[in-house]
C-alpha positions in Angstrom: -146.6 -7.4 129.2 -144.4 -8.5 126.2 -144.1 -12.2 125.6 -140.3 -12.1 126.0 -140.6 -10.4 129.4 -143.0 -13.1 130.5 -140.5 -15.7 129.7 -137.9 -13.7 131.6 -140.0 -13.7 134.8 -140.7 -17.4 134.3 -137.0 -18.3 134.1 -136.2 -16.1 137.1 -138.8 -18.0 139.2 -137.4 -21.3 138.0 -133.9 -20.3 138.9 -134.4 -20.7 142.6 -136.4 -24.0 142.6 -134.7 -27.0 144.1 -133.4 -29.7 141.8 -134.7 -33.3 142.4 -132.3 -36.2 142.0 -132.2 -39.8 142.8 -129.1 -39.6 144.9 -126.8 -42.2 146.5 -126.6 -41.5 150.2 -123.2 -40.6 151.6 -123.3 -43.0 154.6 -124.1 -45.9 152.2 -121.1 -44.9 150.0 -118.9 -44.7 153.1 -119.9 -48.2 154.2 -119.2 -49.5 150.7 -115.8 -47.9 150.7 -114.8 -49.3 154.1 -115.9 -52.8 152.8 -114.3 -52.8 149.4 -111.5 -50.1 149.3 -108.1 -51.8 148.7 -106.2 -49.5 151.0 -108.5 -50.4 153.9 -108.3 -54.1 153.1 -104.5 -54.0 152.9 -104.3 -52.2 156.2 -106.7 -54.6 157.8 -104.8 -57.7 156.6 -101.5 -56.1 157.8 -103.0 -55.6 161.3 -104.4 -59.2 161.3 -100.9 -60.4 160.3 -99.3 -58.4 163.2 -101.8 -59.9 165.6 -100.1 -63.3 165.1 -96.7 -62.1 166.3 -97.1 -61.9 170.1 -97.8 -65.6 170.5 -94.8 -66.4 168.3 -92.4 -64.1 170.1 -93.6 -65.4 173.5 -93.0 -69.0 172.6 -89.8 -71.0 173.3 -87.4 -71.8 170.5 -88.0 -75.1 168.8 -86.2 -78.0 170.6 -83.5 -79.9 169.0 -83.5 -83.7 168.8 -80.1 -85.4 168.1 -79.8 -89.1 167.0 -76.4 -90.8 166.8 -74.0 -93.6 167.7 -70.5 -94.1 168.8 -68.7 -97.2 167.4 -65.4 -98.9 168.5 -63.2 -101.0 166.3 -65.2 -100.4 163.0 -66.9 -97.4 161.4 -70.3 -99.1 160.9 -73.1 -98.3 163.4 -72.8 -99.6 167.0 -69.7 -101.6 166.3 -68.4 -102.9 169.6 -71.7 -102.3 171.4 -72.0 -104.5 174.5 -68.3 -105.1 174.7 -66.8 -101.6 174.7 -67.9 -99.0 177.2 -67.7 -96.2 174.7 -69.8 -97.9 172.0 -73.4 -96.9 172.1 -76.5 -95.6 170.2 -78.7 -92.9 171.7 -80.9 -89.9 171.5 -80.4 -86.4 173.0 -83.0 -83.6 173.3 -81.9 -79.9 173.7 -84.0 -76.9 174.6 -82.8 -73.4 174.4 -84.1 -71.2 177.2 -83.9 -67.4 177.1 -83.0 -65.7 180.3 -86.1 -65.2 182.5 -88.2 -62.2 181.3 -86.9 -62.0 177.8 -89.7 -64.0 176.2 -92.4 -61.9 178.0 -90.7 -58.7 176.8 -90.6 -60.0 173.2 -94.3 -60.9 173.4 -95.1 -57.4 174.8 -93.1 -55.7 172.1 -95.0 -57.6 169.4 -98.3 -56.8 171.1 -97.4 -53.0 171.1 -96.5 -53.3 167.4 -99.8 -54.9 166.7 -101.6 -52.2 168.6 -99.7 -49.5 166.6 -100.7 -51.3 163.4 -104.3 -51.3 164.5 -104.1 -47.5 165.0 -102.7 -47.3 161.5 -105.6 -49.3 160.2 -108.0 -46.9 161.9 -106.1 -44.0 160.4 -106.4 -45.5 156.9 -110.2 -46.0 157.4 -110.5 -42.3 158.5 -108.4 -41.1 155.6 -110.4 -43.1 153.0 -113.7 -41.8 154.6 -112.5 -38.2 154.6 -111.3 -38.4 151.0 -114.7 -39.9 150.0 -116.6 -37.2 151.8 -114.5 -34.5 150.3 -114.9 -35.9 146.8 -118.7 -36.4 147.4 -119.2 -32.7 148.4 -117.0 -31.5 145.6 -119.0 -33.5 143.2 -122.2 -32.1 144.6 -120.8 -28.6 144.2 -119.9 -29.3 140.5 -123.4 -30.8 139.8 -125.3 -28.0 141.4 -123.1 -25.4 139.7 -123.7 -27.0 136.3 -127.5 -27.0 136.9 -127.5 -23.4 138.0 -125.3 -22.2 135.1 -127.7 -23.8 132.7 -130.5 -21.9 134.3 -128.5 -18.7 134.2 -127.9 -19.3 130.5 -131.6 -19.6 129.9 -132.3 -16.5 131.8 -129.6 -14.6 130.0 -130.9 -15.8 126.6 -134.2 -14.1 127.5 -132.5 -11.0 128.6 -130.6 -11.1 125.3 -133.8 -11.4 123.3 -135.2 -8.4 125.0 -132.0 -6.4 124.4 -132.1 -7.4 120.7 -135.8 -6.2 120.4 -135.0 -3.0 122.2 -131.9 -2.5 120.0 -134.0 -3.1 116.8 -136.3 -0.2 117.8 -133.5 2.1 118.9 -134.1 1.8 122.6 -130.9 -0.1 123.5 -127.2 0.2 122.5 -125.5 -2.4 120.4 -122.9 -2.9 123.2 -125.7 -4.3 125.4 -126.3 -7.1 123.0 -122.5 -7.8 122.7 -122.1 -7.8 126.5 -124.9 -10.4 126.9 -123.4 -12.5 124.1 -120.0 -12.4 125.7 -121.3 -13.4 129.1 -123.1 -16.3 127.5 -119.8 -17.5 126.1 -118.2 -17.1 129.6 -121.0 -19.3 131.0 -119.9 -22.0 128.5 -116.3 -21.9 129.9 -117.7 -22.3 133.4 -119.7 -25.3 132.3 -116.6 -26.9 130.8 -114.7 -26.4 134.0 -117.5 -27.7 136.2 -118.1 -30.7 133.9 -114.4 -31.5 134.1 -114.5 -31.3 137.9 -117.6 -33.5 138.0 -115.9 -36.2 135.9 -112.7 -36.0 138.0 -114.6 -36.5 141.2 -116.7 -39.4 139.8 -113.4 -41.1 138.9 -112.0 -40.5 142.3 -115.1 -41.8 144.1 -115.3 -44.9 141.9 -111.6 -45.6 142.7 -112.3 -45.2 146.4 -115.3 -47.5 146.2 -113.3 -50.0 144.1 -115.9 -49.8 141.4 -115.3 -50.1 137.7 -114.6 -46.7 136.1 -117.2 -45.0 134.1 -120.1 -45.3 136.6 -122.1 -42.3 137.3 -122.5 -41.0 140.9 -125.7 -39.3 141.8 -125.7 -36.8 144.6 -128.6 -34.8 146.0 -129.0 -31.2 145.1 -129.9 -29.9 148.5 -127.4 -30.9 151.3 -128.2 -29.0 154.4 -124.9 -27.5 155.8 -125.8 -28.3 159.4 -124.2 -26.6 162.4 -120.7 -26.6 163.9 -121.7 -27.5 167.4 -118.3 -28.6 168.8 -115.9 -26.0 170.0 -112.2 -25.8 169.2 -111.3 -27.0 172.6 -113.6 -30.0 172.1 -111.8 -30.8 168.8 -108.4 -30.6 170.4 -109.5 -32.8 173.3 -110.9 -35.4 170.9 -107.7 -35.5 169.0 -105.6 -36.1 172.1 -107.8 -39.1 173.1 -109.1 -40.5 169.8 -106.8 -39.5 166.9 -105.3 -42.8 165.5 -102.1 -41.0 164.4 -101.3 -40.0 168.0 -102.4 -43.4 169.3 -99.9 -45.0 166.9 -97.1 -42.8 168.0 -97.9 -43.6 171.7 -97.8 -47.3 171.0 -94.4 -46.8 169.3 -93.1 -45.1 172.4 -94.3 -48.0 174.6 -92.8 -50.5 172.2 -89.4 -48.7 172.2 -89.4 -48.6 176.0 -89.9 -52.3 176.1 -87.2 -52.8 173.5 -84.8 -50.8 175.8 -85.7 -53.1 178.7 -85.1 -56.1 176.5 -81.7 -54.8 175.4 -80.7 -54.4 179.0 -81.9 -57.9 179.7 -79.6 -59.2 176.9 -76.7 -58.6 179.2 -77.8 -61.8 180.9 -76.9 -65.2 179.3 -79.4 -67.5 177.6 -78.8 -71.2 178.1 -79.5 -74.5 176.6 -80.7 -77.6 178.6 -79.9 -81.0 177.1 -80.7 -84.5 178.2 -79.9 -87.9 176.5 -80.2 -91.6 176.7 -77.5 -94.0 175.2 -78.0 -97.8 174.8 -74.8 -99.9 175.3 -76.2 -103.3 174.5 -75.5 -105.8 177.3 -74.0 -103.2 179.5 -76.1 -100.8 181.6 -77.5 -97.8 179.6 -75.9 -94.4 179.9 -77.7 -91.1 180.7 -76.4 -87.6 180.1 -77.6 -84.1 181.3 -75.9 -80.8 180.7 -76.5 -77.0 180.6 -74.8 -74.7 178.0 -74.6 -71.0 178.6 -74.3 -68.3 175.9 -72.1 -65.8 177.6 -72.3 -62.1 176.5 -68.5 -61.9 176.4 -68.5 -59.0 173.9 -71.0 -56.8 175.8 -68.7 -53.7 175.5 -69.2 -53.6 171.7 -72.4 -55.5 171.3 -75.0 -55.4 174.1 -74.0 -51.9 175.4 -74.3 -50.5 171.8 -77.7 -52.2 171.5 -78.8 -50.5 174.8 -77.7 -47.1 173.5 -79.4 -47.7 170.2 -82.8 -48.6 171.8 -82.5 -45.6 174.2 -82.0 -43.3 171.2 -85.0 -44.9 169.4 -87.1 -44.4 172.5 -86.2 -40.7 172.6 -86.9 -40.4 168.9 -90.4 -41.9 169.4 -91.2 -39.3 172.1 -90.1 -36.5 169.8 -92.2 -37.9 167.0 -95.2 -38.1 169.3 -94.7 -34.5 170.4 -94.2 -33.4 166.8 -97.4 -35.2 165.7 -99.3 -33.6 168.5 -98.2 -30.1 167.5 -98.9 -30.8 163.8 -102.4 -32.1 164.4 -103.3 -29.3 166.8 -102.2 -26.7 164.3 -104.1 -28.4 161.5 -107.2 -28.6 163.6 -107.0 -24.9 164.5 -106.6 -24.0 160.9 -109.3 -26.3 159.6 -111.7 -25.3 162.4 -111.3 -21.6 161.5 -112.1 -22.5 157.9 -115.2 -24.4 158.9 -116.4 -21.7 161.3 -115.9 -18.9 158.7 -117.6 -20.9 156.0 -120.6 -21.5 158.3 -120.9 -17.8 159.0 -120.7 -17.0 155.3 -123.4 -19.6 154.5 -125.8 -17.8 156.8 -124.9 -14.4 155.4 -125.4 -15.5 151.8 -128.6 -17.4 152.5 -130.3 -14.9 154.8 -129.1 -11.5 153.5 -126.9 -11.4 150.4 -128.9 -13.7 148.0 -132.4 -12.5 149.0 -131.3 -8.9 148.6 -129.7 -9.6 145.2 -132.8 -11.4 144.0 -135.0 -8.4 145.0 -132.6 -6.0 143.2 -132.8 -8.2 140.0 -136.6 -8.3 140.1 -136.8 -4.6 140.5 -134.3 -3.9 137.8 -136.2 -6.1 135.4 -139.3 -4.1 136.0 -137.4 -0.9 135.5 -135.7 -2.2 132.3 -139.1 -3.2 130.9 -140.5 0.3 131.3 -137.3 2.0 130.2 -136.6 3.5 133.6 -133.4 1.5 134.0 -130.5 0.9 131.6 -129.2 -2.5 130.5 -125.9 -2.1 132.5 -127.8 -1.9 135.8 -129.9 -4.9 134.9 -126.9 -6.9 133.8 -125.0 -5.9 136.9 -127.8 -7.1 139.2 -128.1 -10.3 137.2 -124.4 -11.1 137.6 -124.6 -10.4 141.3 -127.3 -13.1 141.7 -125.1 -15.5 139.7 -122.0 -14.8 141.7 -123.6 -14.9 145.1 -125.5 -18.1 144.3 -122.3 -19.9 143.2 -120.4 -18.5 146.2 -123.0 -19.8 148.5 -122.7 -23.3 147.2 -118.9 -22.9 147.3 -119.0 -22.1 151.0 -121.4 -25.1 151.6 -118.8 -27.3 149.9 -115.9 -25.8 151.9 -117.8 -26.3 155.2 -118.4 -30.0 154.5 -114.9 -30.5 153.3 -113.5 -28.9 156.5 -115.8 -31.1 158.6 -114.5 -34.2 156.8 -110.9 -33.2 157.6 -111.7 -32.5 161.2 -113.3 -36.0 161.5 -110.1 -37.5 160.1 -107.9 -35.6 162.5 -110.0 -36.1 165.7 -111.0 -39.7 164.9 -114.6 -39.0 165.8 -117.7 -38.2 163.7 -118.9 -34.6 163.9 
């Protein structure tokens, strides 16, 4: 067997060996992102801030303390005290009291707003996790593609050497050499594209992890695709019960219903209770108690308009909830179809298409060596292996990306 042909078989055998890397595990990166990502931290602090609202809204207004005097005969303090019945110095304390039930409703409204913000916080966590997983698997695809293209180039170089030798002795056409050289250049363009994609995904992952830019992210070569065990009905059911986006809209509905109840309660007056003590010197002290009512005298233009506003807002929240439910169901159906199709294609490529293409390439190399097969057939079989191998890794990436999106929409790990 010629030396060049031996190298050809050697590179062909190396083409399908796994690539060993010291990889950063995806779960570890997810934990790091949830701990350091600024979007997650901002959402967390916003939720923690909203948690402080219910106790504030459920508290009474601050009381008012009034200090003063009344003088008779002169403007200086307590002039005439002890001689004139209207001359005194005293203190009065006033406390505004909302109509019964208003404070409780305000506290419940604030609690619903905090719950909605918690659902938003969970949604941000899921979004950051999904984006990280997508970028991770896209980076894996770029790395694997770069490695395999390099191997294809090495194999093509050996095919090119054989073609040049055969051409030199008149057993191959010059166009065979040109075709191999052209394909080598095309591989260079693929490398540039995959390298650009790799750099882009590393930048994205470092940003999600809040790491300094320029750091290299290692991913494993072999990421098993796993199985799609959940059914579409399971996904839709999970979304209805666990999706933070729907939970947030539900809490908004509950909040607006309480706001409507509070608006109706505003038809009833708030009041202020006051009590005071007044010292009159040698004369007996004077005490005062009174209640001031805040009458909703302009209810036709104020309170009734508020009631109508809150009713419209409650209806809007219900429509938003229904729209969000329809949107998330359609997105789950579409993404589930993509995941299921990708999983079937993975099995087809791995079990049937790629093994068949490899056998055809090995057979055509033996035929090309003996002169029983032309270069065009060998080249066609070589390109089939290249295309099917890259398409297999493309489908693995698409499957994992679809799973990440489904996890974000359903709110549950798959």
